[in-house]
N, C-alpha and C positions, 0 to 999 in steps of 0.2 A: 209311619206305621199304618198299615192297612187295617182298618177296623170294621170292614164290611164282612159279615158272616158268609155271604154268598160265595160258593165255590170252595170253601175251606174244607180241609180234612181235619177232623177233630177226634182226639183219643181221650177217653175218659175211663179212669180206673174206678172199680166199685160201682159199675153201672148196670148190674142185673136188675136192680130195683131201687126204690127210694130216691134220694137226691140225685144220684148218678143217672138213673133212668130218665128222670125229669130233665136233666141237662141234655141228654141225648135228644129227647123229643123237641126241646126248645131250639137247640142249634139246627136241627133238621127243618123245623117249621120256619126258621129264618133263612133257609137257603143253603145250609152247609151241604157240600158235595157228598161227604162220606163220614159216618160216625163209626169209630172203632171202639167196640164195647168190650171191656175187660172185667172179669170178676172171678173169684174163687168158686162161686156157686154156679157150676156148669148147667145144672138142670134149670134153674131159674133164669140163667142168662140166655139159654137157647129158647125158652118160652118167651122171654121179653124180645128177643131178636125177631121171632115170628110176628109178634105184635107190631114191632116197628116196621117190618117189611110190609105188612098188610096196610099200614097207614101211609107209608112214605114211598114204597117201592122196593123191589128186591135188590137193587143195586146201591141202596143208600146206607147200608149198615152191615158190619160183620161182627162176629163175636169170637173171642179167644178166651179159654179158661186161663186164669192167671192168679197165682199167689204172688203178690207184689214183693214179698220178702225173698223169693227164690227164683222167680221166672223172668227177670228183666231181660237177660241176653237172649233167651229162647224166644220170648214173645216179641222182642225187638226184631228178630229175624223174620218171624211170622208177619209182623206188620209191614216190613219192607218187601215182603212177597206180594202184598196187595196194593201198596202205594210206595212211591219213591220219596214222597215228601209228606210230612205231618206239619200242619200249620198251627194247631192249638192242642195243648195237653192240659187236662184238668186232673190233678192228683187229688182224687176224692176219696179213695179207699181209706177206711179208718176203723178203729175199734174203741169201745169203752170197756176195758178189761181191768177193773180196779183191783182184781186179785192176781194180776200177772204183770209185773213191771216190765219184764223183758219183751213180752208180746206187745205191750203198749208202745214201747220205744221202737221196736223193730218195724211195726206197721205204720205208726203215726209219724215217726221221725226219720229213721234210717231209710225206709223205702221212699219216702217223699224226696229226700235229698238225692238218693241214687237215681230215681227216675227223672228228677229235674235235671241233674247234670248230664245224664245220657242224652236227653232230648235238647238240652242247651247246645251240646256239641253238634247234634244233628242239624239244628236250625241256624246256628250263628253264621252271619254273613261274612265275617272275617276269615272263615274257614270253608267258604264255598256254599254255605246254606242260603236259604231264602228269607231268613228271619222268621219270627213267629211269636207266639204268646204262650206262657205257662202260667196257669192259675192254680195255686196251692190252697187247699181247703184247711183253714184253721178252725176257729170257733169263737163264739162270744167268751168262752172260757179260756181263750188265749189272752184275754186282758181283764176279764171280770173274775172275781174270786168267790168260791164257796168252800166250805170246810170239808166237803165230803169226797172229792175226787182229785186228790193231789197229783196222782200219776197222770191222769188225763190232762189236768191243767199244765203240767210240766211239758207234756208232749206238744200241746197246742201253742204254748209260749215258744217252744223251739221252732215250730213251723213259722210262726210270725217273725221271729228274729232272723232266721235263715233266709226267708223270702224277701224281707225288707233289705237285707244286705246284698243279696244276689241281684235284686232288682234295682240297685242303686244306679243313678244316671251315668256314672262312670262306666259301669259294665254294659249298660244298654247302648251307649255310644260306640263301644267296641264291638258289640255282637249283633245289634239289631234285634235282640230278643227281649220282649217285655216279660217281667216276672212279677206277678201280682198276688196279693192275699185276699181270699174270700173268708169272711167270718160269718157263718150262719148263726142266726138265733135259734132258739128252741123250735124244733121241727118234728112233726108227728111222723115217725118212721119206726121200723122194727127195732132199731137200736135204742130209741128213746123210750120204747114201751117196756123194756126190761133193764132198767139201769142198775149198775153195780155201785156200791160204795166201799170205801176202804175199811171202815170199822163196823164190825158186826153189831146189829141192833140200832143203827142210825138211819136206815133206809127211809122210814116213815118221816123222820125229820127233814130229810132231803126232799121227799115228795111234797111235803107241806110247803117247803120253801119254793118249789117250782110252781105252785099254784098262783103265786103272785107275779109270775113271769109271762110275757107275751109268747103265744105259740103261733105257728103257721104251718102250712102244708108244703109237701115236697115240691109242688108245682111253683111255689113262690121262689124257691131256690133255683129251680131250672130257669125261670124267667130272669131272675136276678143275675145269674151267671152270664147270660147273654148280654145283659145291660152292662156288666162289668167289662166284658170283652169290648164292647162298643165305646166305652167311656174312659177306661182307666189308663193312667200313665204308669210306667214301670216303677216298681217300688212302693206303690200305694196300697192302702188297706181299705177294704170295703165291707160294710155291714149289710146283711139282708135280714131284717127282723120284723116280726109282726105282720108279714104280708106286704110291707111297704116296698117301694122301689129301692134299688141298691143305693147306698149312701157312703160316700168317702168319709173316713174317720181318721183322726190323728191319735195314734197310740204308739 
C-alpha cells in the first residue's frame, strides 16, 4: 500500500471549514495533487476554496456543493469529470443533532456507509481500480460514554463497527483498499461551540463535564489525519486528542 501523500487525489466531505478544511490544507501541504472539497455550505465552501487556491495554486483544489445524504451519485459524476481516479476519501461530514434521531443516523451513519461503499468499488484492485484509502471519522464518543448525547454516541459507535469490519484484513487482501477509523478528541469547531443534549435542562451539566476533558484545535486533526494515512493498517482505529500525534488504539 502506497502511503506517500505526494501525487494523491484526496476527497474530503464536510470540508468548507473546521476539521475538513484543515485536512485539505494538510494533505496539500504534504504534496497531494488535488483536493476535492465537498460541503453543504456552498458560500463558505467557495470562500475556503479561494483561500486554498491562494495558498497552494489554482489547480490544487475544486469545490462541489454536496448534501451527503442526497447527492452521492450526482457528485460522484462531477468528481469523475475532473479526475478519473480518487486515491483517498475522508468521510468527515457529521452532525451533533440530539433533537433529531433521523438526521443523526442519516448523516453520521448511512451517508458514511454509502460513500464508503461507492468509493470502495471505485478503488478496488480486483475490479480494475488502483487501490486506495478510506478514512471514516468517528469520535472519542465512539468508545467513551457520557449520559447526555446517546444518539450521537450510537452513530459514532456504528461508524467504528462498520469501518473495523470493512477494513478487515480479509477484505483488504481482496480489494487493496485500506479502510481506517479516525476518532478525534474534543476539538474547537463551530459544532462544538453549540452542543445539543437529549434532555432539556442538562446542558450545563454536560458543559461542566467537558471542562475536565482535553481540547485541541482543528489544525491538530488535519495534521493527525495525514499521519494516519502514512501509518495506519486497514481496520485499525486511531485517536487524535489533546494536540498529540495520532495514536493507534484498541477498542
